[in-house]
N, CA, C and O of each residue as an XYZ file, in Angstrom:
308
protein
N       1.792    -12.648    -25.943
C       1.972    -12.869    -24.524
C       0.976    -11.986    -23.767
O       0.896    -10.787    -24.032
N       0.222    -12.557    -22.837
C      -0.756    -11.769    -22.095
C      -0.081    -10.765    -21.169
O       1.051    -10.960    -20.726
N      -0.802     -9.695    -20.892
C      -0.279     -8.634    -20.032
C      -0.054     -9.156    -18.621
O      -0.848     -9.940    -18.101
N       1.038     -8.712    -18.009
C       1.346     -9.101    -16.639
C       0.900     -8.044    -15.635
O       1.237     -8.130    -14.454
N       0.154     -7.057    -16.091
C      -0.322     -5.991    -15.204
C      -1.463     -6.537    -14.357
O      -2.416     -7.122    -14.872
N      -1.348     -6.335    -13.058
C      -2.361     -6.822    -12.123
C      -3.092     -5.643    -11.494
O      -2.486     -4.609    -11.210
N      -4.374     -5.799    -11.280
C      -5.145     -4.698    -10.685
C      -4.840     -4.536     -9.195
O      -4.489     -5.491     -8.502
N      -4.983     -3.323     -8.738
C      -4.870     -3.004     -7.321
C      -5.784     -1.827     -7.049
O      -6.329     -1.237     -7.982
N      -5.956     -1.483     -5.804
C      -6.770     -0.298     -5.510
C      -5.974      0.647     -4.628
O      -5.118      0.238     -3.844
N      -6.285      1.915     -4.784
C      -5.598      2.959     -4.042
C      -6.648      3.915     -3.509
O      -7.593      4.272     -4.212
N      -6.478      4.320     -2.283
C      -7.380      5.335     -1.705
C      -6.660      6.682     -1.782
O      -5.526      6.824     -1.325
N      -7.335      7.651     -2.361
C      -6.744      8.976     -2.536
C      -7.582     10.031     -1.833
O      -8.806      9.923     -1.749
N      -6.915     11.031     -1.342
C      -7.618     12.186     -0.792
C      -8.377     12.857     -1.934
O      -7.908     12.840     -3.072
N      -9.529     13.443     -1.655
C     -10.349     14.042     -2.718
C      -9.583     15.040     -3.594
O      -9.738     15.022     -4.815
N      -8.772     15.896     -3.005
C      -8.042     16.899     -3.787
C      -7.019     16.241     -4.708
O      -6.847     16.671     -5.849
N      -6.338     15.201     -4.222
C      -5.361     14.503     -5.047
C      -6.054     13.774     -6.197
O      -5.553     13.761     -7.322
N      -7.196     13.175     -5.915
C      -7.965     12.511     -6.970
C      -8.407     13.523     -8.028
O      -8.345     13.244     -9.226
N      -8.843     14.674     -7.587
C      -9.246     15.732     -8.532
C      -8.073     16.126     -9.419
O      -8.227     16.268    -10.632
N      -6.905     16.303     -8.818
C      -5.716     16.666     -9.590
C      -5.342     15.560    -10.573
O      -4.955     15.836    -11.708
N      -5.457     14.321    -10.135
C      -5.156     13.185    -11.009
C      -6.115     13.158    -12.192
O      -5.694     12.963    -13.332
N      -7.387     13.350    -11.925
C      -8.384     13.353    -13.003
C      -8.133     14.484    -13.990
O      -8.254     14.292    -15.200
N      -7.786     15.657    -13.482
C      -7.495     16.794    -14.361
C      -6.258     16.526    -15.210
O      -6.237     16.834    -16.402
N      -5.230     15.952    -14.592
C      -4.012     15.643    -15.333
C      -4.274     14.577    -16.394
O      -3.750     14.661    -17.504
N      -5.071     13.594    -16.059
C      -5.412     12.540    -17.019
C      -6.139     13.133    -18.224
O      -5.854     12.786    -19.370
N      -7.065     14.016    -17.950
C      -7.815     14.644    -19.043
C      -6.897     15.541    -19.878
O      -6.967     15.537    -21.107
N      -6.053     16.296    -19.215
C      -5.169     17.237    -19.901
C      -4.131     16.512    -20.770
O      -3.787     16.984    -21.854
N      -3.640     15.375    -20.296
C      -2.570     14.663    -21.007
C      -3.083     13.521    -21.875
O      -2.310     12.862    -22.571
N      -4.402     13.289    -21.829
C      -5.024     12.203    -22.602
C      -4.427     10.842    -22.240
O      -4.229      9.983    -23.099
N      -4.148     10.670    -20.952
C      -3.665      9.386    -20.452
C      -4.610      8.931    -19.343
O      -5.280      9.741    -18.702
N      -4.644      7.640    -19.137
C      -5.535      7.121    -18.094
C      -4.958      7.399    -16.710
O      -3.753      7.584    -16.542
N      -5.847      7.421    -15.735
C      -5.394      7.587    -14.351
C      -4.469      6.434    -13.982
O      -3.473      6.626    -13.284
N      -4.797      5.255    -14.447
C      -3.976      4.085    -14.159
C      -2.548      4.266    -14.686
O      -1.574      3.956    -14.001
N      -2.450      4.765    -15.899
C      -1.118      4.974    -16.480
C      -0.333      6.038    -15.709
O       0.862      5.877    -15.463
N      -1.003      7.109    -15.337
C      -0.329      8.160    -14.574
C       0.148      7.640    -13.225
O       1.250      7.969    -12.785
N      -0.670      6.836    -12.572
C      -0.269      6.263    -11.288
C       0.915      5.324    -11.480
O       1.851      5.341    -10.680
N       0.886      4.507    -12.526
C       2.012      3.612    -12.810
C       3.293      4.402    -13.033
O       4.343      4.056    -12.491
N       3.210      5.461    -13.827
C       4.388      6.286    -14.103
C       4.920      6.930    -12.825
O       6.129      6.971    -12.597
N       4.011      7.429    -12.000
C       4.422      8.082    -10.760
C       5.079      7.080     -9.814
O       6.104      7.379     -9.200
N       4.491      5.901     -9.699
C       5.071      4.886     -8.813
C       6.421      4.397     -9.324
O       7.352      4.194     -8.544
N       6.522      4.211    -10.633
C       7.800      3.775    -11.217
C       8.879      4.817    -10.926
O       9.991      4.465    -10.532
N       8.561      6.082    -11.117
C       9.509      7.161    -10.841
C       9.896      7.163     -9.366
O      11.075      7.268     -9.030
N       8.906      7.047     -8.489
C       9.146      7.067     -7.046
C      10.044      5.906     -6.626
O      10.988      6.097     -5.860
N       9.756      4.715     -7.121
C      10.550      3.536     -6.762
C      11.989      3.699     -7.248
O      12.924      3.362     -6.521
N      12.180      4.210     -8.464
C      13.537      4.434     -8.979
C      14.276      5.478     -8.157
O      15.460      5.315     -7.862
N      13.586      6.546     -7.788
C      14.209      7.586     -6.966
C      14.607      7.043     -5.596
O      15.680      7.361     -5.083
N      13.745      6.231     -5.011
C      14.060      5.649     -3.710
C      15.278      4.732     -3.804
O      16.097      4.698     -2.886
N      15.401      4.000     -4.891
C      16.572      3.143     -5.092
C      17.831      4.000     -5.179
O      18.854      3.660     -4.585
N      17.762      5.113     -5.918
C      18.909      6.022     -6.030
C      19.266      6.620     -4.677
O      20.443      6.728     -4.334
N      18.257      7.008     -3.912
C      18.487      7.579     -2.587
C      19.149      6.544     -1.682
O      20.048      6.869     -0.907
N      18.703      5.317     -1.786
C      19.277      4.243     -0.981
C      20.756      4.027     -1.328
O      21.582      3.833     -0.436
N      21.083      4.061     -2.612
C      22.485      3.923     -3.041
C      23.310      5.073     -2.474
O      24.395      4.854     -1.935
N      22.804      6.286     -2.592
C      23.525      7.459     -2.084
C      23.693      7.379     -0.572
O      24.764      7.693     -0.052
N      22.663      6.967      0.129
C      22.720      6.841      1.579
C      23.784      5.819      1.983
O      24.568      6.053      2.903
N      23.799      4.687      1.284
C      24.792      3.655      1.587
C      26.212      4.149      1.322
O      27.122      3.878      2.106
N      26.402      4.873      0.219
C      27.727      5.425     -0.077
C      28.136      6.449      0.971
O      29.295      6.494      1.382
N      27.200      7.258      1.396
C      27.470      8.288      2.392
C      27.968      7.669      3.699
O      28.836      8.227      4.370
N      27.414      6.524      4.047
C      27.766      5.880      5.305
C      28.836      4.794      5.151
O      29.178      4.120      6.123
N      29.355      4.626      3.956
C      30.418      3.648      3.726
C      31.757      4.297      4.064
O      32.135      5.285      3.435
N      32.481      3.760      5.047
C      33.755      4.373      5.435
C      34.810      4.318      4.323
O      35.811      5.030      4.398
N      34.607      3.498      3.310
C      35.575      3.386      2.215
C      35.302      4.352      1.064
O      36.068      4.409      0.103
N      34.218      5.105      1.161
C      33.886      6.059      0.114
C      34.870      7.225      0.154
O      35.126      7.801      1.211
N      35.418      7.563     -1.017
C      36.342      8.695     -1.112
C      35.560      9.920     -1.567
O      34.704      9.836     -2.448
N      35.863     11.042     -0.961
C      35.186     12.291     -1.285
C      36.171     13.282     -1.879
O      37.356     13.276     -1.546
N      35.672     14.125     -2.755
C      36.486     15.187     -3.332
C      36.330     16.439     -2.479
O      35.247     16.734     -1.975
N      37.404     17.150     -2.330
C      37.375     18.405     -1.589
C      37.109     19.531     -2.579
O      37.934     19.799     -3.453
N      35.967     20.188     -2.446
C      35.567     21.213     -3.397
C      36.593     22.333     -3.487
O      36.892     22.805     -4.584
N      37.131     22.762     -2.366
C      38.105     23.854     -2.389
C      39.344     23.470     -3.188
O      39.852     24.282     -3.962
N      39.832     22.258     -3.017
C      41.006     21.801     -3.769
C      40.703     21.715     -5.261
O      41.512     22.132     -6.089
N      39.542     21.176     -5.598
C      39.163     21.055     -7.013
C      39.035     22.434     -7.642
O      39.533     22.654     -8.746
N      38.381     23.362     -6.963
C      38.206     24.716     -7.492
C      39.565     25.380     -7.709
O      39.800     26.001     -8.745
N      40.461     25.244     -6.720
C      41.795     25.846     -6.840
C      42.554     25.257     -8.013
O      43.235     25.987     -8.733
N      42.453     23.953     -8.221
C      43.126     23.309     -9.358
C      42.563     23.802    -10.674
O      43.317     24.058    -11.613
N      41.265     23.938    -10.755
C      40.636     24.403    -11.992
C      41.017     25.859    -12.274
O      41.258     26.228    -13.423
N      41.069     26.666    -11.245
C      41.430     28.072    -11.447
C      42.889     28.222    -11.843
O      43.228     29.152    -12.573
N      43.746     27.350    -11.391
C      45.165     27.404    -11.751
C      45.406     26.978    -13.198
O      46.459     27.294    -13.750
N      44.490     26.288    -13.815
C      44.676     25.787    -15.175
C      44.497     26.875    -16.222
O      44.858     26.668    -17.380
N      43.969     27.990    -15.861
C      43.730     29.079    -16.835
C      44.994     29.699    -17.319
O      44.956     30.620    -18.135
């Protein structure tokens, strides 16, 4: 099956490009692979943040009271 990876272009600030090139050389990975990994991580993190944000603003979300939980745990000793 042929690769589904499509080319794109990115404009980087000179210092960021330098850091990317150094990291690519140090890790023996291509700049393209490092960018893919970084974007994949970023997209996953944003999805997690979105889930947390939605839960935070959902009036049906139940929250634990830290003081009550701590007191219960301390009483179990």
